[in-house]
N, C-alpha and C positions, 0 to 999 in steps of 0.2 A: 504495501499499498504505499504511495506517496500522494504527498500532497506540495502542489509544485507552481510554484508562482512566477509565472513571465512574465516580459514587460510588457503587454497587453491587459493581464489580469489585476486583479487587485487582490492578493491574498490575505488579507488581516479580515476580508468580508467574511471567508470562512471560519465559523465557530473553532473548527476543531485546529487548523493551522493559527487562528490567532490565539489558542490558551497554550499551544505550545510552543511559538514565538514567544508569550509572556515569562513561559517558565526557559527557555533560553536567554532570554533578557536578564533576566536573575540569577543567572548559574544555579539554579536549582539543584543540588544534587538529589534530592528523590528522585527524581524523570530520569536519572542513568540508569540505561538497558531498559528501559520501557520506550526508549524511541532514539531515533539517530538524526541529528542536524547534517544534512550535506550541501557544502557553500560551492555552490558554483563557481565564483569568483577568484575563487582560491584552488577547487580543485581537491579539497578535502573532506570528510566528512567526521564529525568531534560530536561526544556526548555534551547532554545539554548545558555542564556545569564547567564547561573548558572557559578557560582564565581569558580567552581570546578577545577580540576586539568583537560586539555581537554587528554581525552583518547585515545588510539591509534586507528587509524582505521580498524584494524580488530577486534574490541573488541565493533564495534558501527553499530547499527540501527537507521534508522529511518524510524518511524511513521508517520501516518495523524491523527490517533487517538488514545486517554488514552486508549482504549477498544484495540487496537491491542497491548500495550506495557501490558496491563495486560495477554491476551493469550497468551503470550507468557514469561509469569512466571516472570516479573519485579514490582517494588514495586516503589511510587511516591518516589523523592527526598524532605525529608523533609528540605533541605536548601532552595532548590530555588522553592517550591511549584508550578509543572507547569501547574496544571490548575488554577492559579490563576491570569489569565492574560486572554485579550482579546482573543475570540475565532476566528476560523479559520473562513477567508474568503471564504476559497475555495466553501462553501455552498452556497453561491448566484454568484461567478462568474461561476461554473458550472451548467449546468444546466441539468445532467444524473440521471438515478436511485438512483445512489449513493448519492449525493448533496442532493436528493428529500426524498431519505429517512432521512437525516440527520436534513433536517431542521423540518420533520414531528417527528422525536425521540426526539428531544429540544422544539417541543412542548405538551410533555407527551402523545403522542398517543399509544405507548405501554400499558403505566400504563392505560389510560383508556380503549384501546381496544386491547390490546394485538396486536401479532405477526400476527394472523388471519386480524385485524383490520388497521393494517397499509398496507402488502400486498395488501387488499382489494382497500385502499385508492389509493395505486400505479398502480394498473392493473395487479399484478402478482400473481400466488402462493407465496405460504411462501417459497416454495421449493426454488423455483428459485429464490427470493427475496434475501434469505442464500447464496445461492450460490455468487450472484452477487458482495454482501457486503464485505465478507469474502475473495475475490479475488480482490476486489475493495479497499479495507479498514483495514483489517487485523481480521477481525472478524463480527462476526454473529448479527443480530438486538436485540437478548437478550442481550449479550454481550457488545452492544453500548448502548443500554438503561441504562445498570445496570452502566457502569462507567460514564454515563450523570447524574445518581441515585446519586453515588458518592460524584461528582463533586457538587452538591446544597447542598449536606448534609455539605461536607466542608466548602462551604460560609456561613452557616446555623452557623453551630457549631463556628465557626472563626469569626463572623462578628455579633451573635445577641446571647443574653443569653438564646434563646429560648428553653425549656427543650427538655433534649435528645430524650424524647419519644415522642414528637412531633414534632422532626427535622425529626426522620425517617419517619412519615408520611407523612410531607411535601414535602422532597424528593423524595416520590413516592414506598419506600419499603411497601412493606404488609405485616412484621413483624418486632419486634424488635431484633428478633434475628437474621434474615437475613440482616438487617443493621447493626448489631455489627458484625457478620464474613466477612460482604462485605469491612468495616470499616477497619479491621483488615487486611484481604489480601491485601488491595489496599495503604494504609500506612502505614502496620506495628506498628498500632497505636491502641487502641481502639477510639469512640468518645469521652469520659471523655479526654483521651490524645492528641485528635487533637485539642480539645478548650484548653487544658492545655499549649499547642503548642505555640497558635497564642501570638504574642509578643503585639497587641494592644487591651485595653478594647472593649468588644463587646457592641453592642449598647442594649438598653433595648425593648424587645418585651415583650407585655402583650394585658390582651382580655379587652375590652372595651366594653359593649354595644352589644355585641353579635358578634364582627370581632374579628380577631388578625390584631395586629396592630405591625408591625414592619419595622426594618430600614435596608438596603443593602447599600454597595459599590458596582458599577457598575465601572469596566478600561474600559479606550476607548483606541485605539490604534493613536497614536501623530501625526502628529495632528490634531485637532479638532476643528472643527467651533462651536461648539456646542451653541453659541450665536444666529448664523443664523438661524438653523436649529430651533431652539425656536420661533422665530422671523416667519417661514411658517407656523409652527403650529399654533401659536398664533393669526395671521392673518386671518386663517379657522377656527378658534375655536370659537365650537356654543355653543350658552349660555344654561345652565345648563348640559351642557355634559363635556364643558371642560374647560381651561382659561390658559392662560400665566400669570405668576406670577415674581412680584418684578424685580429687575433691580440690575445692577451695578453688583457685585462679586455673587446676590443673582437672577440672571437670573434661571426662571424655567418654568414649564409645568406641570397642575395637570388636571387628568380626571378621570370621570366613565366608566370602563371598565366591561363587560360581559363576566365572564371567566365561566369555565366546570360547577364547583360547585354554582355561585351566583355572585351576582354585586360585584365589586373591586371599590377601590379610589386607586388613585395613585398618590405622588407630586413625580416629575422629579427636582433637583436643580445641575446646574451646580457644579463640584467639583475641586476639584486635583490641579494640576501644566499644565503647557505651555507642559513641559517636560512627563507630568503622569497624563494627566486629565482623569476625573471620574465622574461618576451620582450617586449621591444620591438618592437613590429612599426608599421613605417611602410610605408605602402601608396600608390596611386597605380591610383585604381580609374577605368574608365571613364563607370560606374554607379553611385551613391551604394548602390541597393539591395543591390547586391551586398556588401556590407559585412559581411553576417552570415553568408552562405555561406563569406565567405572565412573571417572568425573562425572557424568550425567548422574548415574542413580544415585550418588551421595547427596548433589544438589537436588535431587525429588526426594531421598528420604529426609532432610533435614530442613527442605521447603525453603532453602535459601534464597529464592528469587521473589517470594511474596512480597506484596505491597502493603507489608507490614503497619506504616503510618496511616493509608486509607481507611484499611480495615478496620482499625482501632478507632480512627474518628468516627466511622461510622455505628460500629456497634456500642461505642460512645455514648451517642445521639437517645439510645435505648436508658431513661435513668436507672434500670435495674442493672443493668448491665455494666454501667458505666465504673461503679468504683471498684469490680475486678478489672476491668480495661486497667484502670488508673493504678491497681496495685501489681499487676502482669502483665506490662505492656509487650507487644512482639510475641505471639503467642505464634507457632509454627505447627500444622497439621502432618504429623509423622508420615511418611510416605515408605517407599518401597526399595529395595536391590534386587529382590525376586518375586515376581509378580506371583508363581504358584507357591511360595513359599505364607504369602500373606492366605490364600484360598486358604491351606490348611490351617493355618492359624485362624483363622476366622470359622470354618467347620467344628476344629475343637474346642477354640473359646466359647464358642455360643453357649450361653445358659449355663455356665461354672465360673467361677471366682479365677480373675488372676495367678492366683498361687497355683490351682487346680491343674489351669491350663499349663501353665507353665511344665508343672511335673509331666503333666502326659506328653507335652511335646518334647520334653527331653527324653524322656522313656523312648519315643516314638523314632527318634533321631539314633539314639544308642546302639539301637537294634537295626534301623534302614539304613541310616547314615552313611556317605562314602568316608571313610577312613582317609585321612590326610594325618600333618605333622609339619602344623606352621604357626610361626610366630608374627604376632604384628610388630613391626619395625617403630620407633620414635620412642620405646619407655624410657624414662630417666634411669630404670636401676633395674638389676635381677629381680628386685622384688616388684617391679611395677610394669612387669613384661604379661603380654597376652598370648596363650597359646592354646592353639586350637587343636580339636583333634579330629571333629567330623564337619563334612557339609551337610547343611536339611538334606533330606530324601529328594528324591526325584517321584514324581507323578506315578513312573513305571514302578519304581520300588513300593511305593506304597498301595499299586493296584493289586500287585504279587504277592507280596507279604502281609499288608496291613492288617488281615483280620487276626495273622499271628501274635499280634500285638496291640491293638486297640483296646481300652476296654470302655464299656459302658453300652446302653441298651441297642439291642439287634439295628432296629432300625437308623438310629446316628448314625451307626458303623457302615452300613449299606449305603446310606448318602455321602458318605466320607469315601469310599472304594466307589461308585458310581463314578464321582467325579472326577475322582485320581482314575480310573480307566478312560473317561472322556477327552483329559488331557494327556493321556497318554498315548493315544490314538490317534492325536491328531481333530477329534471332532467337538472340542472346546480348544478354544487359543482365548489366552489372556496376557494382552500386553501392554502399554500406553500409549499403543493405538488405537485404541478401542474407544468407541464413545459411550459415554454414562447410559446413556437409556439401553443403547445392544446390549450391553455387557450386563446392565441389571433384567433384559429379559431372559439372558438366556441362561442365566444365574438361577431364574426364579423358575424357571421348568424344569429345573432337576427336584426330584422329590427329596425334601428337608432341610431344602432350603428357602427361609422368607427372607421379607424384607431388611431387618436388621444385618443379616448375613451379607446380603448382596451390596447391600450401601454400606457397607463396612470396609467390604472388598474394594468397591468404585473408590472409598473415601482415602486409600491407601493407596493402592494399582496405580490409580489415575489423578491422585490430588485434586481431586473433585472440590473447588470451596464452598460449595453450596447446598452440602447434604447435614441433614438434622435428625441424628439417630434416634427418631422418638421412641422405639421400642427396647433403648438400651435403660437398664433399670436402675446404674448410677446417675446419668446424665437426668434422669426423670427424678431421683431425688436429690439430686443439686438444683435442678427447678425448683422443687418443692422450699429448698432453704434457702429460694430469693424470691419465694411469695409468689412463684410462678404454678401456671396450673402444671399439673404433673399426669394428666392423662395422655397417653398418645393425640388422640385427636386436638382436644382443647392445644396442646403444648403445640403444635404442629400449627395451627392457627394463627398462636402468637407470633409465631417464630418465623411468621413470614415477612415482618417486619424488617429482619435480617439479613433478606436475602441481599446480593446474591455470597454473603459470607456465612450460611448458615453454618457451615464445618468447624467456622471457628468460634462461634456461637457457640457451639456445644463443647468443644474444648473448655470455656470459662463455665459451662456449666458442669461437665466433671471435675473442672477444680474445686467449686463448693459444694 
């Protein structure tokens, strides 16, 4: 999408253009990552908060993606580094074809399956997908994937000392020549020049015991209740797979994760400041090409791209929620690094306590999870080292052997095994490229899956911002403590005023 002012137009007459031009003129950092400013008189594109002189309206276009700016012949500003900011929250807020495609592109689908694979996952022909993305975002799928590769490469060049050849393949480029040409075109610098221009010392990256270990800093949009999010994940941590770590200023979370080319271990530690929060991501990868999918999944797990200030402002308009928002600004919706894992967490966790679900999931993982021996890098000492012994079981393993391990009512076990079988044979597919409505409808067609389970899976896998789980007992109890209706139908009717941020409102009710 572009909002382009030419010499024969009055761009400020367009309300969207005018709003973005005001944000750019005020150098408002809240809009960094939400749109890009293209300045045609200089041939560069910037983040809205760039300190450069404000350009005239007729010289400006606004873009939703860096790829669209590249297609317009613009290069990235060396001063403000427009891609060194949290990403756009658009791709979670929106649930249309363009948003679903962007989620899959960030996960590396084009690099692994090509544009035909991306189109197949979305249920359209490559030609139709290209038309829609070009019309909506100003660039086709190849250009969007290329821009994402360039941004990943810049992150590696400026944040690690990984050899430049390794950076090329880690970012998803098929050759060093393609890498060099793209970086020079986008940044007007060679890869070595991009690294030399970085002001801070890069973290060491090295290969150890067959795993590539590296460290990156992932920015978040303020405010960011990282400690609360880590607490949520830690309370549900499966022994041998994940753990919450540290305390005080070293609050963190570590886990083993299955990536396209092998298992990995990752440690996430809160860092930065209140005004500029960030997460330190220390990873050990079996294959360096898995870095881009890992970063995308970590950002989704921690909801780093959410427009927290806008969400808090909208929810605080309700006097009932205002005290909770003031006490805990920047709540985040916990996401997922493995979509199928969330499905089984929801199925096993429905109608039981968090502790009981954790026990059942640990037993299942001990019995059916793939054995591994990984240690999360980045621990301060031996006592803080996080070692992992299992990956969460695959759907195929649960379908084949789950009945031997699962406990509980027969109908519940049958429901779990039915979903596991469908995931294993491909008749059910769950990933970030789904639309919420389609995903929930397919899940509800399975015996044993109700609205709470389907909604919880959509909440965690898709990061959907507008799901209020009125069937959740703890959420309804929290609503009652705040003086709100506690019956599902009445609570849903009251919660309509929180749209489109009902998922975040639900977190405040859980907190209560």
